C-alpha positions as CSV (number, residue, x, y, z in Angstrom):
1,X,27.6,21.7,4.2
2,X,30.2,18.9,4.1
3,X,29.6,15.2,4.2
4,X,31.9,13.4,6.7
5,X,32.1,10.1,8.6
6,X,32.0,6.5,7.6
7,X,33.6,6.2,4.1
8,X,31.5,3.2,3.0
9,X,28.4,4.9,4.2
10,X,29.2,8.0,2.2
11,X,29.8,5.9,-0.9
12,X,26.4,4.2,-0.4
13,X,24.7,7.6,0.1
14,X,26.3,8.9,-3.1
15,X,25.1,5.8,-4.9
16,X,21.6,6.5,-3.6
17,X,21.9,10.0,-4.9
18,X,22.7,8.7,-8.4
19,X,19.6,6.5,-8.3
20,X,17.2,9.0,-6.7
21,X,18.1,12.6,-6.1
22,X,14.8,13.2,-4.1
23,X,15.8,10.5,-1.6
24,X,18.8,12.6,-0.5
25,X,16.6,15.7,-0.1
26,X,14.2,13.7,2.0
27,X,16.9,12.3,4.2
28,X,18.5,15.7,4.9
29,X,15.1,17.3,5.6
30,X,14.2,14.4,7.9
31,X,17.5,14.9,9.8
32,X,16.9,18.6,10.1
33,X,13.4,18.1,11.5
34,X,13.8,15.1,13.8
35,X,14.4,15.9,17.5
36,X,17.6,13.9,17.5
37,X,18.8,15.4,14.2
38,X,19.2,12.0,12.5
39,X,17.7,10.0,9.7
40,X,18.6,6.4,8.6
41,X,19.0,4.8,5.2
42,X,19.9,1.4,4.0
43,X,22.7,1.1,1.5
44,X,22.7,-1.2,-1.5
45,X,25.0,-3.4,0.6
46,X,22.1,-4.0,3.0
47,X,23.8,-2.1,5.9
48,X,21.8,0.4,7.8
49,X,23.5,3.8,8.1
50,X,22.7,6.9,10.2
51,X,22.9,10.5,8.8
52,X,23.2,13.1,11.5
53,X,23.2,16.9,11.2
54,X,26.0,18.5,13.3
55,X,24.4,21.8,14.4
56,X,27.8,23.3,15.3
57,X,29.4,23.0,11.9
58,X,26.3,22.3,9.7
59,X,28.0,19.1,8.4
60,X,26.2,15.9,7.6
61,X,27.9,13.0,9.4
62,X,27.4,9.4,8.2
63,X,27.9,6.5,10.6
64,X,26.7,2.9,11.0
65,X,23.3,2.7,12.7
66,X,23.5,1.2,16.2
67,X,20.8,-1.3,15.4
68,X,21.3,-3.4,12.3
69,X,17.7,-4.7,12.2
70,X,16.7,-6.7,9.1
71,X,14.8,-4.9,6.3
72,X,11.1,-5.8,5.8
73,X,11.4,-4.7,2.2
74,X,11.9,-7.2,-0.6
75,X,15.3,-7.4,-2.2
76,X,18.9,-8.4,-1.4
77,X,18.9,-6.9,2.1
78,X,15.9,-9.0,3.3
79,X,17.6,-12.2,2.3
80,X,20.4,-11.8,4.8
């Protein structure tokens, strides 16, 4: 399984992995079980990213989420 796609999104995902290894497991499992094979996460930069499972290759593809809705959680992302 390879991680491909948006370079800044991959860097944010790796930073999340350093903070909380279980979060990555959750995101991957959510992508595997969702009907659209995706999950979303917000990077430390406040940007919303999409993690998508490519069934053909088994790779995880990171991209910008189409909707950059504001976060309802406290912290730097909600102050934007």
